[in-house]
C-alpha positions as CSV (number, residue, x, y, z in Angstrom):
1,M,29.2,-7.4,-2.9
2,T,32.0,-7.0,-1.6
3,G,35.0,-9.5,-0.3
4,A,33.6,-9.9,3.1
5,G,30.1,-9.9,2.0
6,Y,30.0,-14.2,2.2
7,T,31.1,-16.7,4.3
8,V,31.4,-20.6,2.6
9,V,30.0,-23.4,4.5
10,V,31.0,-27.0,3.9
11,P,29.1,-29.5,5.9
12,T,31.0,-32.8,5.4
13,S,31.6,-36.6,6.4
14,G,35.4,-36.0,6.0
15,R,35.1,-37.2,2.2
16,N,39.0,-36.7,0.4
17,S,36.9,-34.7,-2.2
18,L,36.6,-31.7,0.0
19,Q,40.2,-30.8,-0.8
20,A,39.4,-30.5,-4.3
21,L,36.5,-28.3,-3.7
22,L,38.5,-26.4,-1.6
23,S,41.0,-25.9,-4.2
24,S,38.4,-25.1,-6.9
25,L,37.0,-22.4,-4.6
26,E,40.2,-20.7,-3.7
27,H,40.6,-19.6,-8.0
28,G,38.6,-17.7,-10.5
29,A,37.6,-14.3,-11.0
30,G,35.4,-12.4,-8.5
31,P,35.4,-11.6,-4.9
32,A,37.0,-14.3,-2.3
33,P,35.0,-16.1,1.0
34,A,35.7,-14.2,4.0
35,E,36.2,-17.3,5.3
36,V,35.7,-20.7,4.7
37,I,34.3,-22.5,7.7
38,V,34.3,-26.6,7.5
39,A,32.0,-28.5,9.4
40,G,32.8,-31.7,10.4
41,P,35.6,-34.3,10.5
42,V,38.1,-33.4,7.8
43,P,41.2,-34.7,6.5
44,D,44.4,-33.0,6.3
45,L,43.6,-29.8,4.7
46,P,45.9,-28.0,1.5
47,G,47.2,-24.4,2.2
48,L,44.6,-22.0,1.1
49,S,45.1,-18.2,0.4
50,V,41.0,-18.2,1.9
51,P,41.1,-18.0,5.5
52,V,39.5,-21.7,6.5
53,R,38.0,-22.9,10.1
54,V,37.0,-25.6,11.2
55,V,34.0,-26.6,13.6
56,A,32.3,-29.6,15.0
57,G,28.6,-30.4,13.9
58,G,26.9,-29.6,10.7
59,R,25.0,-26.9,9.0
60,N,23.7,-24.6,12.0
61,A,27.3,-25.0,13.8
62,G,28.9,-23.2,10.1
63,W,26.3,-20.8,9.3
64,R,26.1,-19.4,13.4
65,A,29.8,-19.4,13.3
66,A,29.8,-16.9,10.1
67,N,29.6,-13.3,10.2
68,T,29.1,-12.1,7.1
69,E,25.8,-11.0,5.5
70,W,25.4,-14.1,3.4
71,V,26.0,-17.6,4.1
72,V,26.9,-20.0,1.2
73,F,26.4,-23.5,1.8
74,L,28.4,-26.3,-0.8
75,D,28.3,-29.8,-1.1
76,D,31.8,-31.3,0.0
77,D,31.8,-33.3,-3.2
78,V,30.9,-30.2,-5.5
79,R,33.5,-28.8,-8.4
80,L,33.2,-24.8,-8.9
81,P,34.2,-23.7,-12.4
82,A,37.1,-20.5,-12.3
83,D,33.6,-18.0,-13.2
84,W,31.7,-19.5,-9.9
85,R,32.8,-16.6,-7.4
86,E,32.2,-14.0,-9.9
87,R,28.7,-15.4,-10.6
88,L,28.0,-15.5,-7.2
89,A,28.5,-12.3,-6.6
90,T,26.5,-10.9,-9.4
91,D,23.6,-13.7,-7.8
92,L,23.5,-12.0,-4.4
93,T,23.5,-8.1,-5.8
94,G,20.8,-6.1,-5.4
95,L,18.2,-8.8,-4.9
96,P,14.7,-7.5,-3.0
97,S,14.7,-7.9,0.4
98,R,11.5,-10.4,0.4
99,V,14.3,-12.9,-1.8
100,A,16.3,-14.6,1.4
101,A,18.3,-17.6,-0.5
102,S,19.2,-18.1,-4.0
103,Y,20.8,-21.4,-5.5
104,G,22.8,-22.4,-8.4
105,H,22.4,-24.7,-11.1
106,L,23.6,-27.9,-10.1
107,V,25.4,-29.8,-13.4
108,V,26.1,-33.8,-13.2
109,P,28.1,-34.8,-15.8
110,P,26.7,-38.0,-18.0
111,P,28.6,-41.3,-17.8
112,T,31.8,-41.5,-20.0
113,G,32.5,-43.6,-22.9
114,G,28.6,-43.0,-24.1
115,R,27.4,-45.4,-21.8
116,R,23.7,-44.9,-20.2
117,P,23.3,-43.7,-17.1
118,A,22.7,-46.1,-14.0
119,D,19.2,-45.8,-12.0
120,D,21.2,-44.3,-9.5
121,E,22.4,-41.6,-11.6
122,R,19.2,-40.9,-13.3
123,R,17.9,-40.1,-9.9
124,C,20.8,-37.7,-9.0
125,A,20.6,-35.3,-12.1
126,E,16.6,-35.5,-11.7
127,R,17.4,-34.3,-8.0
128,A,19.7,-31.8,-9.1
129,A,17.3,-29.9,-11.9
130,G,15.3,-29.0,-9.2
131,W,16.1,-26.6,-6.1
132,H,18.9,-28.0,-3.6
133,L,21.1,-27.9,-1.0
134,S,24.4,-28.4,-3.0
135,D,25.2,-24.9,-3.9
136,F,22.6,-22.8,-1.2
137,A,23.3,-18.6,-0.6
138,C,21.2,-17.7,2.3
139,R,21.3,-14.0,4.7
140,R,22.5,-15.0,7.6
141,D,20.3,-12.7,9.4
142,V,17.4,-14.9,7.8
143,L,19.1,-18.1,9.2
144,A,18.9,-16.9,12.4
145,A,15.2,-15.8,12.5
146,L,13.9,-19.2,11.3
147,G,16.6,-20.8,13.6
148,G,18.8,-22.4,11.1
149,F,17.8,-25.9,9.7
150,D,15.9,-28.6,11.5
151,E,18.6,-31.4,11.3
152,R,16.0,-33.8,13.0
153,T,14.0,-34.7,9.8
154,S,15.1,-36.4,6.8
155,R,14.2,-33.7,4.5
156,V,16.0,-30.9,5.8
157,G,15.9,-28.3,2.6
158,S,12.5,-28.9,2.1
159,D,11.3,-27.8,5.5
160,F,13.7,-24.7,5.6
161,V,12.2,-23.6,2.8
162,L,8.7,-24.0,3.7
163,R,9.6,-21.8,6.3
164,L,11.2,-19.2,4.4
165,R,7.4,-19.1,2.0
166,R,6.1,-19.4,5.4
167,A,7.7,-16.0,6.3
168,G,6.7,-14.8,3.4
169,L,10.1,-15.0,1.8
170,D,11.2,-16.6,-1.4
171,W,14.6,-17.8,-3.1
172,E,15.8,-17.8,-6.5
173,R,17.8,-19.6,-8.9
174,G,20.9,-17.6,-9.9
175,S,23.5,-17.8,-12.6
176,R,26.3,-19.7,-10.6
177,L,27.5,-23.4,-12.1
178,S,28.7,-25.8,-9.4
179,L,29.8,-29.7,-11.1
180,Q,28.5,-32.8,-8.8
181,P,29.7,-35.7,-9.9
182,S,28.0,-38.9,-9.6
183,R,29.7,-40.9,-7.0
184,E,29.8,-45.3,-7.1
185,R,26.6,-46.4,-4.8
186,G,26.3,-49.4,-2.8
187,F,24.5,-52.5,-3.9
188,F,21.5,-51.4,-1.7
189,D,22.0,-47.5,-1.8
190,S,18.4,-47.0,-3.4
191,V,16.7,-48.9,-0.4
192,T,18.4,-47.5,2.3
193,E,17.7,-44.1,1.0
194,Q,13.5,-45.0,1.5
195,R,14.3,-43.4,5.1
196,A,13.9,-40.1,4.0
197,H,10.1,-40.9,3.3
198,A,9.9,-40.3,7.1
199,G,10.2,-37.0,6.7
200,D,7.3,-36.5,3.9
201,A,5.3,-37.2,7.1
202,V,6.3,-34.4,9.4
203,L,6.3,-31.8,6.4
204,R,2.6,-32.8,5.9
205,R,1.8,-32.6,9.8
206,R,3.9,-29.4,9.9
207,Y,2.7,-27.6,6.3
208,G,-0.5,-29.5,5.1
209,R,-0.6,-31.9,2.2
210,T,0.7,-28.9,-0.6
211,W,3.9,-29.8,0.9
212,R,5.5,-31.1,-2.4
213,D,3.6,-28.6,-4.7
214,L,5.5,-25.7,-2.9
215,T,8.7,-27.1,-2.9
216,D,8.5,-28.5,-6.1
217,A,9.3,-31.7,-4.9
218,G,7.2,-34.1,-7.9
219,P,4.6,-36.6,-7.5
220,S,5.1,-39.1,-4.6
221,P,6.1,-42.0,-5.2
222,M,4.2,-43.3,-1.8
223,G,0.8,-44.4,-3.7
224,R,2.7,-47.4,-5.6
225,H,5.0,-48.2,-2.7
226,F,1.9,-48.7,-0.8
227,L,0.0,-51.1,-3.6
228,T,2.8,-53.2,-3.7
229,T,3.4,-53.8,0.0
230,A,-0.5,-54.3,0.8
231,A,-0.2,-57.2,-2.2
232,L,2.9,-58.7,-0.5
233,A,1.0,-58.8,2.8
234,A,-1.9,-60.1,1.4
235,A,-0.1,-62.9,-0.9
236,S,2.0,-63.7,2.3
237,L,-1.5,-64.3,4.3
238,A,-3.4,-67.7,3.8
239,G,-6.6,-67.1,1.6
240,R,-8.8,-68.2,-1.5
241,R,-7.1,-64.9,-3.0
242,R,-3.8,-65.4,-2.1
243,G,-2.6,-66.7,-5.8
244,V,-4.6,-63.0,-6.8
245,A,-2.6,-60.8,-4.7
246,A,1.1,-62.8,-5.4
247,A,0.1,-62.2,-9.3
248,A,-0.2,-58.8,-8.4
249,W,2.7,-58.3,-6.3
250,L,4.8,-59.9,-8.9
251,A,3.1,-57.2,-12.0
252,L,3.7,-54.7,-10.1
253,T,7.6,-55.2,-8.8
254,T,8.2,-56.4,-12.1
255,D,6.9,-53.2,-14.1
256,F,8.6,-51.0,-11.2
257,A,12.1,-53.1,-12.3
258,L,11.7,-52.7,-15.8
259,R,11.3,-49.3,-15.8
260,R,14.4,-48.5,-13.9
261,I,16.2,-51.4,-16.2
262,L,15.2,-50.4,-19.4
263,P,16.8,-46.8,-19.5
264,G,19.9,-47.9,-18.0
265,P,23.4,-49.7,-18.9
266,R,21.6,-53.0,-18.8
267,T,24.4,-54.7,-17.2
268,P,24.4,-57.9,-15.6
269,R,25.2,-56.1,-12.0
270,E,23.0,-53.2,-12.9
271,I,19.7,-55.7,-14.0
272,A,20.5,-58.0,-10.5
273,R,20.8,-55.0,-8.5
274,M,17.4,-53.5,-10.2
275,V,15.6,-57.0,-9.8
276,V,16.5,-57.1,-6.2
277,T,15.9,-53.5,-4.9
278,S,12.7,-53.1,-6.7
279,A,11.3,-55.9,-4.5
280,L,12.6,-54.4,-1.4
281,V,12.1,-50.6,-1.5
282,P,8.7,-50.5,-1.9
283,P,8.3,-52.3,2.2
284,A,11.4,-50.0,3.1
285,A,9.6,-46.9,1.8
286,V,6.1,-47.7,3.4
287,L,7.9,-49.0,6.7
288,S,9.6,-45.5,6.4
289,R,6.4,-43.2,6.0
290,L,4.4,-45.4,8.8
291,R,7.5,-44.5,11.1
292,G,7.5,-40.7,10.2
293,E,3.4,-41.1,11.0
294,I,4.2,-42.2,14.5
295,A,7.2,-39.5,14.8
296,A,4.6,-37.1,13.5
297,L,2.0,-37.5,15.9
298,R,4.7,-37.4,19.1
299,E,5.9,-34.1,17.6
300,K,5.8,-31.5,20.0
301,P,5.1,-27.1,18.9
302,S,9.1,-26.1,19.4
303,A,7.3,-22.6,19.7
304,P,7.7,-21.1,22.8
305,K,3.9,-19.8,24.1
306,A,5.0,-16.5,25.3
307,I,8.4,-14.7,25.2
308,L,9.5,-12.3,28.2
309,F,12.1,-9.8,27.2
310,D,14.7,-7.6,30.1
311,R,14.0,-4.3,29.1
312,D,17.3,-2.2,29.2
313,D,20.0,-2.9,26.6
314,T,17.5,-6.0,25.4
315,I,14.7,-4.1,23.4
316,I,15.9,-0.4,24.1
317,V,19.3,0.9,24.5
318,N,20.5,1.5,28.4
319,E,20.5,4.6,29.7
320,P,21.1,4.2,33.4
321,Y,18.3,5.0,35.7
322,L,16.1,6.1,32.2
323,A,13.5,9.1,33.9
324,D,13.3,11.1,30.4
325,P,10.8,9.2,28.1
326,K,12.6,11.1,24.9
327,L,15.9,9.2,25.5
328,V,14.1,6.3,24.9
329,R,16.2,4.1,22.4
330,P,15.1,1.0,20.3
331,M,18.1,-1.9,20.3
332,P,18.7,-2.8,16.4
333,G,16.3,-5.3,15.0
334,A,13.8,-4.9,17.9
335,E,10.7,-3.4,16.7
336,Q,11.0,-6.1,13.0
337,V,11.3,-8.9,15.7
338,L,8.5,-7.9,18.0
339,R,6.2,-7.0,15.1
340,R,6.4,-10.5,13.7
341,L,6.0,-12.2,17.0
342,R,2.7,-10.3,17.3
343,E,2.0,-11.4,13.6
344,A,3.1,-15.1,14.9
345,G,0.5,-15.0,17.9
346,V,3.0,-15.4,20.0
347,A,2.8,-13.4,23.5
348,I,5.2,-10.9,24.4
349,G,5.8,-9.4,27.6
350,V,8.7,-6.7,29.7
351,V,10.1,-8.0,32.7
352,S,12.9,-5.4,34.3
353,N,14.3,-4.3,37.0
354,Q,14.1,-1.1,38.3
355,S,15.8,-0.1,41.4
356,G,16.0,3.7,40.8
357,V,12.5,3.6,42.5
358,A,13.9,2.4,45.3
359,R,17.2,4.2,45.1
360,G,14.7,7.4,44.1
361,L,16.7,8.7,41.2
362,I,13.4,7.7,39.5
363,T,9.4,8.0,40.6
364,E,7.2,5.9,39.4
365,E,5.4,8.1,37.7
366,Q,8.6,8.9,35.3
367,L,9.3,4.7,35.0
368,T,5.2,5.0,33.8
369,E,6.1,7.5,31.0
370,V,9.4,5.7,29.9
371,N,7.3,2.4,29.7
372,A,4.9,3.9,27.6
373,R,7.4,5.8,25.1
374,V,8.9,2.1,24.6
375,E,5.4,0.7,23.7
376,E,5.0,4.5,21.4
377,L,7.7,3.6,19.4
378,L,7.8,-0.6,19.7
379,G,4.1,-1.0,19.9
380,P,2.2,-2.6,23.0
381,F,2.9,-5.8,25.0
382,D,0.7,-8.2,26.6
383,T,2.2,-7.6,30.1
384,W,4.9,-6.0,31.7
385,Q,6.1,-6.7,34.9
386,V,8.9,-4.1,36.9
387,C,10.5,-5.1,40.1
388,V,10.9,-1.2,41.6
389,H,12.7,-2.4,45.0
390,G,16.5,-2.6,45.8
391,E,18.9,-5.3,46.3
392,A,18.3,-5.1,50.2
393,D,14.8,-5.0,49.8
394,G,14.8,-8.9,50.4
395,C,11.8,-9.2,47.8
396,A,10.5,-12.3,45.9
397,C,10.7,-10.3,42.1
398,R,14.1,-9.0,41.7
399,K,15.7,-11.1,39.3
400,P,17.7,-13.5,39.8
401,K,14.7,-14.7,41.8
402,P,11.5,-15.9,39.8
403,G,8.9,-13.4,40.7
404,L,8.7,-11.5,37.6
405,V,9.0,-14.4,35.3
406,R,5.9,-16.1,37.0
407,Q,4.0,-13.2,37.5
408,A,3.9,-12.9,34.1
409,A,3.4,-16.3,32.7
410,K,0.1,-16.1,35.3
411,A,-0.7,-12.9,33.4
412,L,-0.9,-14.2,30.5
413,G,-2.6,-17.2,31.5
414,V,0.6,-19.5,30.7
415,R,3.0,-21.7,32.5
416,P,6.6,-20.5,33.2
417,R,8.1,-23.1,31.5
418,D,5.9,-22.2,28.2
419,C,8.0,-19.5,28.4
420,V,11.0,-17.7,27.2
421,V,13.0,-15.2,28.9
422,I,15.6,-12.6,26.5
423,G,18.0,-10.8,28.3
424,D,21.6,-9.1,28.5
425,I,22.6,-10.0,31.6
426,G,23.1,-13.1,33.9
427,A,20.4,-12.0,36.6
428,D,18.3,-12.4,33.3
429,V,18.8,-16.1,32.5
430,G,18.6,-16.9,36.4
431,A,15.4,-15.7,36.9
432,A,14.3,-17.8,33.7
433,A,15.6,-20.7,35.1
434,A,14.8,-20.3,38.5
435,A,11.2,-20.0,37.2
436,G,10.9,-23.0,35.2
437,A,11.7,-21.0,31.9
438,A,14.3,-21.1,29.3
439,G,16.9,-18.1,29.0
440,I,18.6,-16.9,26.0
441,L,21.4,-14.3,26.8
442,V,22.3,-11.5,24.1
443,P,25.8,-9.8,25.8
444,T,26.1,-6.4,25.2
445,E,29.5,-4.3,26.6
446,H,28.1,-4.8,29.8
447,T,28.0,-8.4,30.2
448,R,30.3,-10.0,32.1
449,E,32.5,-12.7,30.8
450,E,31.5,-15.3,33.5
451,E,27.8,-14.7,32.5
452,I,28.5,-15.7,29.0
453,R,30.6,-18.7,30.0
454,S,27.6,-19.9,32.4
455,A,24.3,-19.0,30.2
456,P,22.6,-22.0,28.4
457,R,22.1,-20.3,25.3
458,V,24.1,-16.9,23.7
459,A,22.9,-15.0,20.5
460,R,24.6,-12.6,19.1
461,D,21.8,-10.3,18.7
462,L,17.7,-9.7,19.3
463,T,16.7,-11.5,15.9
464,E,19.0,-14.2,16.7
465,A,17.6,-14.6,19.9
466,V,13.9,-14.6,18.9
467,G,15.1,-17.3,15.9
468,L,16.3,-19.6,19.0
469,A,13.6,-19.1,21.0
470,M,11.2,-20.3,18.0
471,G,13.0,-22.7,17.4
472,E,12.4,-24.9,14.6
473,R,9.3,-22.9,13.7
474,A,8.7,-20.5,11.0
475,W,7.4,-17.5,12.4
């Protein structure tokens, strides 16, 4: 891996710890990053030899701004040892194509002075023992193909690696180490952290009941939390068994509190915090999970039912008024993304203006031969919709009019609003908008600047465009 082989993205909320991370990133052996992209609000940054750029947003905004093969995500509170860059280069060199990501060993320092770790420190260490996003490297083309991270869910990392696995890709733990000191937590932080259980319901609905096993997330505590909360609810109701329910709730809550208190420092503040939050955590977790279940039921599939492609300069290299099948050349990445869309069961079609027929520059027979050659090289399409008219013909099909998109949707048995149109000029996204479909522009040297500025979504290449079209669904 060369020095320009990776970009570091640091999602941040503006904590002062960011400066220490950037300073530790700058020093040490091994290739430096091509750029550091800080995603989020930042304090005054120190002068660094490595280029630093600030973008608004989170992880997704960061990797989309990157221009290297690898993107490395670092939490803003980690510290890097002197050999981190050198070990990163080793971790990312020579990986097989099926390995799309690498994560480092995360070390949480023990408490100073021989003190036993508090509850939040133990939980931080447990999280660090598994895979994580605190020091996580991923190929940029994979991020683009998968649509990046689903920042709507509280289980961002779990969702992403599940989509990696569904796409037939894998991740590995590297040799590099990073340090993540425990920071002081608020009294009720363990209660507010239960919001993450809302994401459990979403992941179960998306990936099935085995999602925890697939991500090494460990057993869920929700069974015990449901039992404790049910006992509390029964104890609050009038009835002969009210006392039994209250005793059950007290026994379960006491056991939960003791399991958190006994391994810890047992200071008065820690004991008080464990007693109070042990009573609040179970109902907070259950309420969060119920909210997640409701959200999961309402969640609509984000993937389109069909993706429609312009032909020239989108799936094949543009040759003006192409009449010779021998000159057909696929665009970079076209064969791969089309194959994966077919494997995912997504309908694909072509919507193309070919005014060369109306101008007398090519014949309809030659057009048919060229399109047949496209299918020989790229595989079959579910529909071809081609307009052979000229600009002055006044037809309803020539893009940016909606005719081709509507015809393609009808041929595929879907609604235009369930389609995404991908093309290289404004007429392509204009036709999509006129038909009620989504449009994504993939600019080339022939795309005008005003077309790029006015496009609803812009992708750097065809792979990224299909990733955006597929949204948060693995494909």
